[in-house]
N, C-alpha and C positions, 0 to 999 in steps of 0.2 A: 503494500499499499504506499502509495506516495502523498507526501506531506507537503501543504505548501509552506515556502520561507516566505519572509516577508523582507525587503530592500528598502534602505534607506537611501537618498541621494545624498550625502552632503555637498557642501560646497566646497570643500579639499576636491573632493572626488569630479564634480562636477569641472574647474579650475584643471585639472591635471588632464581630462578628456578632452576639454579644449586647447590646451597646450599641444596634444599628441594630434589633434586632429590639424594643428597650424602647421606643430611640424611636417605632417604628410603633405601639407599644401605647397612646402618647398621652401619653409624658412621657421626660424626659432624664435619665440617670445623676445621682445628686444622692450629696451626703453626708449626705443624710438619716438622722435618726438612727431605729433600729426601733420598733415601738409599745411602748408602758408595759407592763410586765410580759408582753409577746409574749415567748416564749422559743422561740430555733429553733435549729436543731443546723447552720445553715449561717451564711451571712458574706451575706446578706441584709438590705437596710436598706429598710424600706417607709414612706411618709407618706403621710398622707389628705391630702386637697384637698378643703375646704370651704369654697368662696366663696360669699359671702350673698346672691347672685343665682342661685344654681343650687342648690337646698337638694334634700338626700338625700330618699328616698320615702317614709321610713319611719325610726324610730329601729329601729340595726341594721343602717343602709346609709351608705354613703361616697359621695360624688359622683363622686370621682377617685382614683387612687395613683398617686405616685411609687414607683417600685421600682427598685432596682437589685441585683446578684445578677453570680454568676458562670456561673448555670444555669436553664435554664427547664424548667418539669413542665407538659406539656399533658394532663390529662385527659379522657378520652372520658367522653360522658354515662353516667352511672352511675345504673343505680334500683336499688329497694328486693330482696331476697332474696324475701320473701312478698309477693306481687300480693293477697294476699288479707287480710291485717293491714288492722289501722285505719289512718287517715293520716299519723297519728303516729307509730305505728312504722315507717312505710315511709320515712317521712322521717328518720327516725332511721338505720335500716338504710343508708339511701344516703348518708347523711355518713360514716357510720362505713368505708363501702365508700370515699368519698374519703379519708378518715384514713388505710387502712390505705396505699393507693397513695401518700402522700405520707412515710408514715415509710419504705417501700419506697427512695425515693428518696434519703431522709437528712432531709426536713425535718418540718413540724408544718401544723396547719391555719392555723398564724399566717401563712404564706410564701403563703397563696393570697391572689391581687389582685385576680383578677375572677370572679364566677360566673355563668353564663346555667341559668336553671331552665325547665324547660316541664310544663305541667299540660294535662290533657284536661279538668279540673274548673276553672278556673282560678279562678271568684269563690269555689268552695267550698274549696280547699286555699292559696289565698296566705294567711291569717291562720294556718292551722296550720303552714306553712311556715315564715313569719317568727316563728313563737315556736320553731321548733324549731331555726332555723337559729343564734337569739344562745347557746345553748347551746352550741355548737361554733367559733365565732369569736370574736376578739378585736379588737378596735380598736388600727388602723384596720380597720374592715369592708371587705370587697374591694368594689370595684366592683360593682355587680351590674343582670340581667335576669332579668325575671320573663316570658314566653310562653306565651299561651294555645293550644295547637294540639287539633287534629282526633282524632289518635291517636300513639302511639309503639310504638317496635321494642323487644321481642318484645311481639307482642299479649298483652292484658291487663294491661300498663304503664300504670301513668298520671300516672308522674313521671320525669323525668329532669333530673340535673345535671351540666354539665360545667365546670370548672374548668381557671387556668392559675393557677402557683404560681413564684414569683422563689425561689431557694435560691441 
């Protein structure tokens, strides 16, 4: 006969798990200062890593991010409200959705440490994405990946962006 055991989740255990997840994401917790001008509602500390031999893909990107915080927010892929709008509007709508989710979690766009963007029409949409993302993000810009795909859900969607934030 199996017996139920009760687990308590102490704050120290949570800190340990958070630190481990951050370590797995490519950095160890540090006492780095938050980005200049980045106002967050949390205690996160985010620092850009820009080694000379690993340049960013374009202005508005950071090769690596060292992040420390108490909580992680994983945002599922988001797309626009209106699939028939022009691509610039679709990207703005998508970033607005990311922003709403972060605000609900107690953070801001400055808390994003990584973005992954998926495009059905990669070469057409990448320049527009790069333009619009700079309106929503601050230095240090999140570590980022952009990928061309053949299709996205739901039907008719041409772009999708997912994010991880540290609060």
